[in-house]
N, C-alpha and C positions, 0 to 999 in steps of 0.2 A: 570499367574500373577493375583493377587487379584485386582478386579476392584472397590472396595470400599475403601474409605479413611476416617478415623474418625478424628474429630477435637474436642479437649477438650475445647477450648476457642476461641471465635471469635475475641479476642483482642490480641492474641499472637503476639509478636513483631518479632519472627523469622519465615521467610517463610518456608512452608513445600514443599520440593522438590518432585514433582511428575514426573514420566516418563511414556511414552506410551509403547506399546508392542514391539516397536523397540528400546527402551531405549533412546528416545529423550525427553529431559526435556522441560518444558514450560517456555519460557523466554520472548517472544515477543507477543504483542497483537495489532491487528489492529481493530479500532473501527469505523464503518461506522455511521456517525451522520445523514445522509440523503441519500435517494435512488434516488433522482432526480438530474438532471444535466442541465445546460444551453447550453451544447454542445450536438451534436449527432455524435460522432466520429464513423466511420464505423466499426472499430475493437473492439468497446466496446458496444455502444448503438445506433446502426443504426436507423435512423428516420423511415424507412419503416417497422421495425420489433419490435419497442418498443413503449409503450404508451406515450402519451403527458402529463406526470405528471407536476404539478406545485406546488409551495409552498402553494397555496390556496386550494389544493385538500384535503378536509377533510378526505376522506377515507384513504389516505396514511399518512397524518400528525398525525392523531389520533392514529395510530399504532406505532409511533416512541417512543422510550425510551425518557423520559425527562431527564434533566441534573442530577437530584438527583438520578435517577435510574442508569444512566451511571456511576456516581461517585461511587455508591455502588458496582456495578459490577467490576469496575476497582480496587477498594480497595480489593475485594475478589480475583481477579486475582493476585494482588501483594502479597497476603498471600501465593500463590502457586509458587512464584519465578519470576513472571513477573516484569521486571524492565524497559522495553522499551514499550512505547505506541505510536501508530501512528494514528492520526485522518484522516479519509478518507470519501469517499462518493461512489456513486454520486460525486457531487461537494460540499465539506464540507463548503465552504464559503457562500453557499446558506442558511445554517442553522442560523437562527436569534440568536444573542447573543452569538456567538461562543466563543469570548474571555472570557466570564464568565465561560464556561465549561473548557477552558484551565486553568484558575486560580484554579478551583476546583481540577483538576487532577494533576496540578503541586504541590499541597500541600499534596498529598498522600504519606505517608512514603513508601519508596522502589522504587518509580517511579523516576528514575534519567535520563531518556531520553524520552522527549516528543516531537514528531514531527508531521508534517502535510503534506499531499500530496494534491496538488491543480492544477487545470488547469491554474491558474494565472490570469484569466480574471478579477477577483474581488479583487485581492490582493493589488492593489495600495491604496485602501481606508481603508484596514484593517491591513496592515502589522505592523504598530506601535502599535495598540491595542493588537495584538497577542503577540508581543515582550514584551510589558508592562505586559501582563497577565502571562508570564512565559514560553511561547513556546520556545523550545531549537533549533529546526532545521526545515528547510523547504525543500520540494521537489516540483519542478514545472515541469509539463509535457509540452514539446515543441518538436513537431515532425518535424518541418521544420522552416526555417527563410524566406522562400519564401511566400510573402503575399497571393498570389492567391491559392497556394497549402495549406497553413495554413487554409484558409477559407473553402476549400473543405474538408480537413481532420477533421474539426470541425463540419461538416454537414451544412456549410454555416452560422454558428452562431457566429463564433469567429473572432477576429482581432489580428494579431500577435503583433501589437503595444501595445495593452492592456496588453499582457503578459510581454513584455519587460519593460513596465512601472511598472508593478507589481514587477518584479525582482529588478528594480532600487529603488523602495520604500522599499523593503525588505532590500536592502543593507543599505539604509539610516537609517532604524530602528535597524540596528546592526546585521543582519543575515549574517554570513560568511559561506563559503563552502556550498552554496546552491547546492543541487543535481538537475541536469537538466535531466529529463527522456525522452528518445526518443525511441518510438517503431518503428522498421525498417521493412518495407515491400518491398519485391522485386518488382521493377517496379512502385512503388508508391512514396517512399521518400528515397530510397537508395542513390540517387545522392546528397542528402542534408547532408550527414554525414560529409564530410570535411568542407563545409561552416559553419556548426554548431560548429564544433570544433574550427575553425579559429576565430569565434566570441568570444568564451570564453577562448581561450588560453591566458595565462598570468594573469588570474584572479584566485581567490581562489575557484571558483565554479567547480563542478565535473560533466561533461557530462557522462551519462550512457546510453548505447545502449542496448535495450531489444529485445530479439527475439520475434517475433510475435507468440502469444500463442493461443491455442484452449480453451480459457476460455469461459464458457457459450456455448450457442448453436445458438445465433442469428447473429454471425459475419461472417458466411460462411467461416470459416477458412480452408485453404488448406496448406499442408506442403510445396508445391512448392513456397508459398509466403514467407517462412522463409528465411532470410539471416543469415547464421551461423555466430556466433561471431568471429570464427577463420578467416573467410573471411574478415570481417570488420577490425579485428586487423591487418591483413597483408596489407590491403589497407592503413590504417592509418600509419603503421610502415614505409611503403615505402615513405610516405610524411614527417612524423615527427617520427624519431626513438623513440621506446618505450622501457621501461624496466619494468619487472614485479615487483609488490610489494606484500609483505606479507599481508594476511587478517588482518583487525583490530581486529577481534574476530572470534572464531569458529562458523561456520554456516552463515557467511556473504554471502549474495546471489550474490553479484557482484564480479567478478574477477577484481582486481585493477592493473592499469598500470600508470606509470608516463612518461612524456616526458623526453627523455634523456637530453634535453637542459634546464631542470628545469622550463619549462613553465606551469607546473600544473599536474593535475591528471585526468584520465578518467576511466571508468569501463564498464564491459560487464555482462549482466544478460542472462544466456544461458540455460534456463530451458528446451528447446527442444532438443538441441544437446548435452548438458552436464548437465543432471538433478542433482539436489542437494538435493533430498528428504531425503537422509540419515542424513543430518544435519539440517533438518527443525524443528525449535523450535517455530513456529508461529501459533497462533490461531486467528480467526477472529470473530468479534461480529457484527452482522447485526443491522441496525437501529431499527429493530423490536424486538431485544433481542434474536435472534437465534444465537447459537454458531456453527461456522463452523470450522472443524479441518483440512480443506484443501481448497485451492483456487479452486480446481476442484470438490468439493463435490456436490453430488446430492441433499442433504438436510442437515438440521441443527438440533440442540438440543435446545428446548425452555428453556430460563433461566428466563424470566421476571416473570413468575408465582411463582418462588422460592424466589423472593426478599422479599415478605411479611413474609416469614418464618424465616428471620434473616440471618445474615452473615454466621453463621456456616453451616446452611443447604444449603445455596447458594454456599458456597465454596466447600462443599462436592459434590454437583451436578456437578460443573465444574471439580473437580478432577476426579470423576468417569467417566466423558465423556472423559477426556484426557487419563486416564489410559487404556481405551479400544481402543485407536486410533491405526490404522494400515495403514493409508493413505500413498501411495507413487505413486500417479498417473503419475507423469512425468517420472518415471522410467519404468512404465508398459504401459502407454498410451493406445493404442487400445486393450490391453489384459485385461483391467479392466471391469468386468461385469457391465452392465448398464452405461457404460461411455458415451453413447449417451445422457444421461440426466445429466445436470450440472447446478448449480446455475449461474446466469449471473454475470459478473464481477462488474457491477455497484451496485449490491446488497451487495457485500462483500468487496469492496474497493481495488481490485487488489492485 
């Protein structure tokens, strides 16, 4: 397959569809706006194995894309068929002035789904501004409702009540069907699955259980810690009967289920036991402008330097990178050469 794509006009209104070497088109983009976090969750950014960055750290903040650069990049991704953008981190709500970026991205032609993933700790004070700026959807990470376990799982830095207050504020701001993400680890929080569901049953929110993944290299991942989605589904079904739902769209990462009694919806993300690489249409943009074509990538492609060359050159750079993509780590896992080296999750937004 030809790895170069030519563009005649940076202002063309019709997106150019590009596919990688496994015929996967580019549709979703995750944009990390900051690589720091106020939590130190052991499965993502354990305190004993990650640096203590702060927003005042000039070395890291100076390397971040500014809002104009992010807007330019997202506009070029939209020219290649991206219609869904998710803002991530680190913890994205640590990025100052984030509602301004949301407003910029919401105004880009072709972007019809703009979402944000957050740990929820700072959401209460920002939910209304995000909604007013044009944010469409929210995902909040919440691994347990037990206050002590929550504190431990956040590295001793978070309070469960702050997250619940953030969800309440988001509801008041008009966000419905908030996704609640829970990473399940055997012997850590697998006993919290049913209480978490009981709390959100009967609401429009969707709890999604994510298999613990070997993202990055600092979380000391072991397969024995993974609780298979099928096991959780059987546990939940025995308590509240479930029925399977059709995907909302091709390539949706979560398998959808509804309570048989009509009390809502839940989902499972099973990238360890049931990989979905074959339908992965997602790219990731690091806060420093690196393009990653896989969550488990060992390195990225720098894009920032191409911004000065204009939209056409930047779009061609993105397209050429995507056209050469062959990533399918979750299907191959240990058979991937160099798989012992991977970018950390807090750098690419999960």
